[in-house]
C-alpha positions as CSV (number, residue, x, y, z in Angstrom):
1,I,104.6,124.8,105.7
2,Q,102.6,126.6,103.0
3,A,99.6,125.6,100.9
4,V,100.3,125.0,97.2
5,K,97.8,127.7,96.6
6,N,97.0,130.4,99.1
7,V,95.3,133.6,97.8
8,E,93.5,136.5,99.3
9,V,90.0,137.1,98.1
10,R,89.4,140.8,97.8
11,A,86.5,143.0,96.6
12,R,86.7,144.6,93.2
13,V,83.9,147.1,93.6
14,Q,82.4,149.2,96.4
15,G,79.2,148.4,98.1
16,F,77.5,146.9,101.1
17,L,78.2,143.2,101.9
18,E,74.8,141.7,101.4
19,K,75.4,138.0,101.8
20,I,78.0,135.7,103.2
21,L,77.4,132.3,101.7
22,V,80.3,130.4,103.3
23,D,81.7,129.9,106.8
24,E,85.2,130.1,108.2
25,G,87.1,126.8,108.1
26,H,84.8,125.2,105.6
27,E,85.8,123.6,102.3
28,V,84.6,125.2,99.0
29,K,84.6,124.0,95.4
30,K,85.8,126.0,92.5
31,G,83.1,128.3,91.3
32,Q,81.1,128.0,94.5
33,P,79.3,131.3,95.5
34,M,81.1,132.9,98.5
35,F,80.0,136.6,98.9
36,Q,77.3,138.8,97.4
37,I,77.7,142.6,97.3
38,N,74.6,144.8,96.9
39,D,74.3,145.1,93.1
40,L,71.4,147.6,92.6
41,E,73.7,150.4,91.7
42,Y,75.6,148.2,89.1
43,K,72.3,146.9,87.6
44,T,71.2,150.5,87.1
45,E,74.5,151.3,85.5
46,L,74.2,148.3,83.2
47,A,70.6,149.4,82.2
48,K,71.9,152.9,81.3
49,A,74.7,151.3,79.2
50,L,72.3,149.1,77.3
51,A,70.1,152.1,76.6
52,A,73.1,154.0,75.3
53,V,73.9,151.1,73.0
54,S,70.4,151.1,71.6
55,N,70.4,154.9,71.2
56,A,73.8,154.8,69.4
57,M,72.6,152.0,67.0
58,A,69.5,154.1,66.2
59,E,71.6,157.1,65.5
60,A,73.8,155.0,63.2
61,K,70.8,153.7,61.4
62,A,69.5,157.2,60.8
63,A,72.9,158.3,59.6
64,E,73.1,155.5,57.1
65,L,69.6,156.3,55.8
66,E,70.7,160.0,55.4
67,L,73.8,158.8,53.6
68,G,71.7,156.8,51.1
69,R,69.4,159.8,50.5
70,T,72.4,162.2,50.1
71,K,74.0,159.8,47.6
72,I,71.0,159.8,45.4
73,L,70.8,163.6,45.5
74,V,74.5,164.0,44.6
75,E,74.1,161.6,41.7
76,K,71.3,163.8,40.4
77,N,73.4,166.9,40.9
78,V,70.8,168.3,43.3
79,I,73.3,168.9,46.1
80,A,77.0,169.4,46.3
81,K,79.4,166.4,46.7
82,T,80.6,167.9,50.0
83,E,77.2,167.1,51.4
84,Y,77.8,163.4,50.7
85,E,81.2,163.5,52.3
86,L,79.6,165.1,55.4
87,A,77.0,162.3,55.5
88,V,79.8,159.7,55.3
89,S,81.6,161.3,58.3
90,K,78.4,161.3,60.3
91,V,78.0,157.5,59.7
92,S,81.6,157.0,60.9
93,A,80.9,159.1,64.0
94,A,77.7,157.1,64.7
95,K,79.6,153.8,64.4
96,A,82.3,155.1,66.8
97,K,79.5,156.0,69.3
98,I,78.3,152.4,69.0
99,D,81.8,151.1,69.9
100,E,82.0,153.5,72.8
101,A,78.6,152.4,74.1
102,L,79.4,148.7,73.8
103,S,82.6,149.4,75.7
104,A,80.6,151.0,78.5
105,Q,78.2,148.1,78.4
106,T,81.1,145.6,78.8
107,S,82.5,147.7,81.7
108,A,79.1,147.7,83.4
109,E,78.6,144.0,83.0
110,T,82.1,143.4,84.4
111,K,81.4,145.5,87.5
112,L,78.1,143.8,88.0
113,S,79.8,140.4,87.8
114,Y,82.3,141.6,90.6
115,T,79.4,141.8,93.0
116,F,79.1,138.0,93.1
117,I,82.3,136.5,94.3
118,R,83.0,132.8,93.7
119,A,85.8,130.5,94.9
120,P,88.7,130.6,92.5
121,F,89.6,126.9,93.2
122,D,88.9,124.1,95.6
123,G,90.2,125.0,99.1
124,I,89.5,125.9,102.7
125,I,88.2,129.2,103.9
126,D,90.2,131.2,106.4
127,R,89.0,134.0,108.7
128,I,86.2,136.3,107.4
129,P,87.0,139.7,108.9
130,L,83.9,141.5,107.6
131,K,80.2,140.9,108.5
132,M,77.0,141.3,106.6
133,G,76.0,144.9,106.1
134,S,79.6,146.2,106.1
135,L,80.5,148.9,103.6
136,I,83.5,147.6,101.7
137,D,85.8,149.4,99.3
138,P,87.6,148.1,96.3
139,G,90.6,146.0,97.5
140,A,89.0,145.1,100.9
141,L,90.0,141.7,102.1
142,L,87.0,139.3,102.3
143,T,88.9,136.1,103.2
144,T,91.8,133.9,102.3
145,I,91.4,130.5,100.6
146,S,94.0,127.7,100.7
147,D,94.4,124.6,98.6
148,V,96.0,122.1,100.9
149,H,95.6,118.9,98.8
150,N,99.4,119.2,98.6
151,V,101.6,121.4,100.7
152,F,105.1,122.9,100.4
153,A,107.6,122.5,103.3
154,Y,110.4,125.1,103.2
155,F,113.4,124.3,105.3
156,N,117.0,125.5,105.6
157,I,120.2,123.4,105.7
158,S,123.7,124.4,106.4
159,E,126.4,124.7,103.7
160,N,128.1,121.6,105.0
161,E,124.8,119.6,104.8
162,Y,124.2,121.1,101.3
163,L,127.6,119.9,100.1
164,Q,126.9,116.4,101.5
165,Y,123.6,116.4,99.7
166,R,125.1,117.4,96.3
167,K,127.9,114.9,96.7
168,A,125.3,112.1,97.3
169,V,123.4,113.2,94.2
170,S,126.6,113.1,92.1
171,K,127.1,109.5,93.3
172,G,123.7,108.5,92.0
173,L,121.3,109.3,94.8
174,K,118.1,110.8,93.4
175,E,117.9,114.6,93.6
176,D,114.2,114.4,94.5
177,R,115.1,112.2,97.5
178,P,112.4,111.4,100.1
179,V,111.9,113.8,103.0
180,N,110.2,112.9,106.2
181,L,108.3,115.5,108.2
182,V,108.3,115.6,112.0
183,L,105.2,117.5,113.3
184,A,105.2,120.1,116.1
185,D,104.1,117.4,118.6
186,G,107.1,115.2,117.8
187,T,105.2,112.6,115.7
188,Q,106.2,111.7,112.2
189,Y,103.8,112.7,109.4
190,G,102.3,109.7,107.7
191,Y,103.3,110.6,104.1
192,T,106.8,111.1,102.6
193,G,107.6,114.2,100.6
194,K,110.0,114.9,97.8
195,I,112.5,117.7,97.3
196,E,111.5,119.8,94.3
197,T,113.9,122.8,94.3
198,S,116.2,125.0,96.3
199,D,117.2,128.6,96.5
200,G,119.9,129.9,94.2
201,E,122.1,131.4,96.9
202,F,123.0,131.0,100.6
203,N,121.6,133.4,103.2
204,E,124.6,135.7,104.0
205,N,123.3,136.1,107.6
206,T,122.7,132.4,108.5
207,G,125.0,130.6,106.0
208,A,122.1,128.3,105.1
209,I,120.2,127.6,101.9
210,A,116.5,127.0,101.6
211,F,114.9,123.8,100.1
212,R,111.3,123.2,99.1
213,A,109.7,119.8,99.4
214,R,106.2,118.8,98.4
215,F,104.0,116.6,100.6
216,P,100.7,115.0,99.9
217,N,97.9,116.0,102.3
218,P,94.8,113.9,101.6
219,N,93.5,114.1,105.1
220,K,94.0,117.9,105.3
221,L,96.0,117.5,108.5
222,L,98.6,120.0,107.4
223,K,97.5,123.6,107.3
224,H,99.0,126.7,105.8
225,G,101.4,128.3,108.3
226,A,102.0,125.1,110.3
227,S,105.5,124.2,111.3
228,G,107.6,121.1,111.7
229,K,111.0,119.6,111.1
230,A,112.3,118.1,107.8
231,R,114.3,114.9,108.1
232,L,116.5,113.9,105.3
233,T,118.0,110.5,104.9
234,T,121.6,109.8,103.8
235,S,123.6,106.7,103.0
236,V,127.0,105.7,104.6
237,E,129.0,102.5,104.3
238,N,130.7,100.6,107.0
239,A,129.9,103.2,109.7
240,I,128.9,103.2,113.3
241,I,126.6,106.1,114.3
242,I,127.0,107.4,117.8
243,P,125.6,110.5,119.6
244,Q,128.1,113.3,119.6
245,K,127.4,113.9,123.3
246,A,128.9,110.4,124.0
247,T,132.3,111.6,122.7
248,F,134.8,114.0,124.2
249,E,138.0,115.7,122.9
250,I,141.4,115.9,124.4
251,Q,143.7,118.3,122.6
252,D,143.2,117.4,118.9
253,K,141.9,113.8,119.4
254,T,138.4,112.6,119.8
255,F,137.6,109.8,122.3
256,V,134.7,107.5,123.3
257,F,134.2,105.0,126.0
258,I,133.6,101.4,124.9
259,V,132.9,98.1,126.7
260,D,135.2,95.3,125.7
261,K,134.5,91.6,125.6
262,D,135.4,91.3,129.2
263,N,132.8,93.9,130.1
264,I,135.5,96.4,131.0
265,I,135.1,100.1,130.1
266,Q,138.0,101.5,128.0
267,M,138.7,104.8,126.5
268,R,139.4,104.7,122.8
269,A,140.5,107.4,120.3
270,F,138.8,107.5,116.9
271,K,138.7,109.7,113.8
272,P,135.1,110.9,113.2
273,G,133.8,110.9,109.7
274,R,130.6,112.6,108.7
275,R,128.6,114.6,111.3
276,V,124.9,114.3,110.8
277,A,122.5,116.8,112.4
278,Q,119.5,115.5,114.3
């Protein structure tokens, strides 16, 4: 059983883990603050980037004023035209510096935003391996968050069962047929799931193919990584279902004991039809 969403929350920047604002096993809402990394270094970097932007803008303003002065002098034939072209290139270079400074500012703002980690979606917090004061590197695992409002149940069926399933679908049975889930303690889960998809090929080692069913999980009973058994229903006409262990084979015939109307046990041969796994 897997959560519809299950993602690892990792750090994007280096620093000391200053605050842990959530606890293991608690539910969080999208956008809720989760962790705070010490941001003094990144605030300083942003301040430097803002100062560089201001300096670049001042230089560009000065270059534009110089360009205007040079243009007047060229028109009056006081200086050569090449001086004007040089002033134009200085303005272009100054504007390029503004773009570079703004890019550095955006980078600094982004890094600063990475020091405050929020929940990417509604979910449940898993184990938090690090504690406050830990020095973390970029990519360090902070926790895992799972959205278990709905869950996926992955299960394998044999090739024989798969063919029976496809034949039933071709006869009109819905492809997203209901699936029941038997929990690890043997009880049946209170909600019915639906088959959504299957793998494109059989596993060459097991001869089975994997299916995926979606189950609602409003009470958060099912957790990511839990296990159980998927139980599919099938339809048969004019059939009697008996346990296979109640039958026995002699040569190429299958027999079963029955009790007739006189309450006498008799052995009777029969031809088995479909075998259904339990």
